C-alpha positions as CSV (number, residue, x, y, z in Angstrom):
1,M,2.0,1.1,-78.2
2,P,0.7,-0.3,-74.9
3,R,1.2,1.8,-71.8
4,P,3.5,0.3,-69.1
5,P,1.7,-0.9,-66.0
6,A,1.1,1.8,-63.4
7,P,3.5,1.4,-60.3
8,R,1.8,-0.5,-57.5
9,G,1.2,1.1,-54.2
10,R,3.2,0.1,-51.1
11,I,2.1,-3.2,-49.6
12,G,1.9,-3.7,-45.9
13,R,1.5,-1.3,-43.0
14,P,1.4,2.5,-43.8
15,P,4.5,4.5,-42.8
16,V,4.6,5.8,-39.3
17,T,3.6,9.4,-39.1
18,S,3.2,10.1,-35.4
19,R,4.6,9.3,-32.0
20,A,1.1,8.1,-31.0
21,Q,1.4,5.2,-33.4
22,I,4.8,4.3,-32.0
23,L,3.4,4.3,-28.4
24,A,0.4,2.2,-29.4
25,A,2.6,-0.4,-31.0
26,A,5.0,-0.5,-28.0
27,R,2.0,-0.9,-25.7
28,R,0.8,-3.9,-27.7
29,L,4.1,-5.6,-27.5
30,I,4.4,-5.0,-23.8
31,D,0.9,-6.3,-23.1
32,Q,1.8,-9.3,-25.2
33,D,5.3,-10.3,-24.0
34,G,6.3,-7.9,-21.2
35,W,8.5,-4.8,-21.2
36,E,11.7,-6.7,-20.8
37,K,11.4,-8.2,-24.3
38,L,10.6,-4.9,-25.9
39,T,13.5,-3.7,-28.1
40,I,13.9,-0.9,-30.6
41,R,14.5,-3.4,-33.4
42,R,11.4,-5.4,-32.5
43,L,9.3,-2.3,-32.3
44,A,10.5,-1.1,-35.7
45,A,9.7,-4.5,-37.2
46,E,6.2,-4.3,-35.7
47,L,5.7,-0.9,-37.3
48,G,7.2,-2.0,-40.6
49,I,10.0,0.6,-40.6
50,G,13.7,0.6,-40.0
51,A,15.2,1.1,-36.6
52,T,17.0,4.3,-37.9
53,T,13.6,5.8,-38.7
54,L,12.3,5.0,-35.2
55,Y,15.3,6.9,-33.7
56,H,13.9,10.1,-35.3
57,H,11.0,9.9,-32.8
58,I,12.6,8.4,-29.6
59,R,16.1,8.4,-28.2
60,D,16.3,4.8,-26.8
61,K,14.3,2.2,-24.9
62,E,14.3,4.2,-21.6
63,D,13.0,7.2,-23.4
64,L,10.2,5.1,-24.9
65,L,9.2,3.6,-21.5
66,V,9.1,7.1,-20.0
67,L,6.9,8.3,-22.8
68,L,4.6,5.3,-22.3
69,L,4.3,6.0,-18.6
70,D,3.6,9.7,-19.2
71,Q,0.8,8.7,-21.6
72,H,-0.6,6.0,-19.2
73,V,-0.9,8.4,-16.3
74,G,-2.1,11.2,-18.5
75,Q,-5.1,9.1,-19.6
76,L,-6.2,8.4,-16.1
77,E,-9.1,10.4,-14.5
78,R,-7.9,12.5,-11.6
79,P,-10.1,12.0,-8.5
80,E,-11.2,15.0,-6.5
81,L,-8.8,15.1,-3.5
82,P,-10.1,15.8,0.0
83,S,-9.0,19.0,1.9
84,A,-7.7,17.2,5.0
85,P,-4.0,16.4,4.6
86,K,-4.2,12.8,5.8
87,D,-7.2,12.0,3.7
88,R,-5.5,13.7,0.7
89,I,-2.4,11.5,1.1
90,I,-4.6,8.4,1.3
91,A,-6.6,9.4,-1.8
92,A,-3.5,10.2,-3.8
93,A,-1.7,7.0,-2.8
94,T,-4.8,4.9,-3.6
95,A,-5.0,6.6,-7.1
96,M,-1.3,5.7,-7.5
97,H,-1.9,2.1,-6.5
98,D,-4.9,1.8,-8.9
99,A,-2.9,3.3,-11.8
100,L,-0.1,0.7,-11.3
101,A,-2.4,-2.2,-10.7
102,A,-4.1,-1.4,-14.1
103,W,-0.7,-1.9,-15.8
104,P,1.7,-3.7,-13.4
105,W,4.7,-3.5,-15.7
106,A,4.8,0.2,-14.9
107,A,5.5,-0.7,-11.3
108,E,8.5,-2.9,-12.4
109,V,9.9,-0.1,-14.6
110,L,9.5,2.5,-11.8
111,S,10.8,0.2,-9.0
112,A,14.2,2.1,-8.9
113,D,14.6,5.4,-7.2
114,G,15.0,8.4,-9.4
115,F,11.9,8.1,-11.6
116,V,10.6,11.4,-10.3
117,G,13.3,13.1,-12.3
118,L,12.3,11.3,-15.5
119,L,8.6,11.7,-15.8
120,D,6.8,14.7,-17.1
121,E,5.3,17.1,-14.6
122,S,1.8,16.2,-15.7
123,A,2.4,12.6,-14.7
124,L,3.7,13.5,-11.2
125,W,0.5,14.9,-9.8
126,M,0.1,12.0,-7.3
127,V,3.6,12.6,-6.0
128,E,3.0,16.3,-5.8
129,A,-0.3,15.7,-3.9
130,I,1.3,13.4,-1.3
131,V,4.3,15.7,-0.7
132,A,2.1,18.8,-0.5
133,A,-0.4,17.2,1.9
134,A,2.5,16.0,4.1
135,G,3.8,19.6,4.2
136,D,0.3,20.9,5.0
137,H,0.2,18.4,7.9
138,G,3.4,20.0,9.3
139,C,6.1,17.8,7.9
140,T,9.4,19.2,6.9
141,Q,10.5,18.8,3.3
142,A,12.7,15.9,4.2
143,E,9.8,14.3,6.1
144,A,7.4,14.8,3.2
145,V,9.8,13.0,0.9
146,H,10.2,10.2,3.4
147,V,6.4,9.9,3.6
148,F,6.1,9.6,-0.2
149,R,9.0,7.1,-0.5
150,S,7.6,4.9,2.2
151,L,4.2,4.8,0.7
152,W,5.8,4.3,-2.8
153,Y,7.7,1.2,-1.6
154,Y,4.6,-0.2,0.1
155,T,2.4,0.4,-3.0
156,V,4.9,-1.0,-5.6
157,G,5.6,-4.0,-3.4
158,E,1.9,-4.7,-3.0
159,V,1.2,-4.3,-6.7
160,L,4.0,-6.6,-7.8
161,V,3.3,-9.3,-5.3
162,R,-0.4,-9.4,-6.3
163,A,0.5,-9.3,-10.0
164,R,2.7,-12.4,-9.6
165,S,0.6,-14.3,-7.0
166,P,-0.5,-17.8,-7.8
167,H,-4.2,-17.1,-7.6
168,R,-3.9,-14.7,-10.6
169,R,-2.3,-17.4,-12.8
170,S,-4.5,-19.1,-15.4
171,D,-2.2,-21.9,-16.3
172,D,-1.5,-25.2,-14.5
173,R,1.8,-24.1,-12.9
174,R,0.3,-22.9,-9.7
175,P,2.5,-24.1,-6.8
176,A,0.8,-26.5,-4.4
177,H,0.4,-25.0,-1.0
178,R,1.3,-27.3,1.9
179,K,-1.7,-28.1,4.2
180,T,0.3,-28.9,7.3
181,F,3.3,-27.5,9.2
182,D,5.4,-29.0,11.9
183,A,3.7,-27.7,15.0
184,A,6.9,-28.2,17.1
185,R,8.9,-25.9,14.9
186,V,6.3,-23.3,13.6
187,P,3.3,-23.6,15.9
188,H,1.5,-20.5,14.7
189,L,1.8,-21.5,11.1
190,A,0.6,-25.0,12.0
191,A,-2.5,-23.5,13.6
192,I,-3.3,-21.4,10.5
193,G,-2.5,-24.4,8.2
194,E,-4.5,-24.5,4.9
195,Q,-6.2,-21.3,5.7
196,W,-3.1,-19.4,4.8
197,P,-3.8,-18.9,1.0
198,A,-7.3,-17.5,1.6
199,L,-6.1,-15.2,4.4
200,A,-3.0,-14.0,2.6
201,G,-5.0,-13.4,-0.6
202,Q,-7.2,-10.8,0.9
203,D,-7.0,-7.3,-0.4
204,T,-5.8,-5.3,2.6
205,Y,-4.0,-2.5,0.8
206,R,-6.3,0.3,1.9
207,D,-6.5,-0.8,5.5
208,G,-2.7,-1.0,5.6
209,L,-2.4,2.3,3.9
210,R,-4.4,4.1,6.5
211,A,-2.4,2.6,9.3
212,F,0.8,3.3,7.5
213,V,-0.1,7.0,6.9
214,D,-1.1,7.4,10.6
215,G,2.3,6.1,11.7
216,L,4.3,8.2,9.2
217,L,2.6,11.4,10.1
218,A,2.8,10.6,13.9
219,Q,6.6,10.5,13.4
220,A,6.8,14.0,11.8
221,T,8.7,16.5,13.8
222,G,7.8,19.6,11.9
223,P,7.1,22.8,13.9
224,S,3.3,22.6,13.4
225,T,2.9,18.9,13.9
């Protein structure tokens, strides 16, 4: 009597066995279509599993995004920070800027206040460095938080504007920049004219950062300032 055929192995992607696989798949989808279009259902389909199975590893989309951010920051190389408080703030803020610029969607996710309470401590070393350096400079705790928040807004804004700027687009939908302005109504813009795109496109983040830090620390009223 002939033997029945042996059962065939499962066809398709292997079953998910680790959180690392989930995060890798989520990052692929974000890089492909943006974080707004990432859903638990779509991620489960990408992995070849049911959404219910995915919920055994993550609570919801917010939890998934936080895990991705923790992983992203954790993979970055930490620079050696200077000893002088002002230089330390500038170095930590620059590292923060470069981390966001490498993956701009993170700046969008973190654009709301309160993210410090969500991320893992290991991902908060830049925040800790800025707050600690401000305290070493003589800032009160409230002033140190103000220094960080001000630098955070400046950094996130710069990253998002540059990520969406026309000169970074590779398609044909770049808006045409006007070459002339009405000198009677906006004389200074008229004088700049068609030079505006080149001048506005310059990378001035670090120069602005130094000036910003100088101004913030000059406002501190701590006892040792």
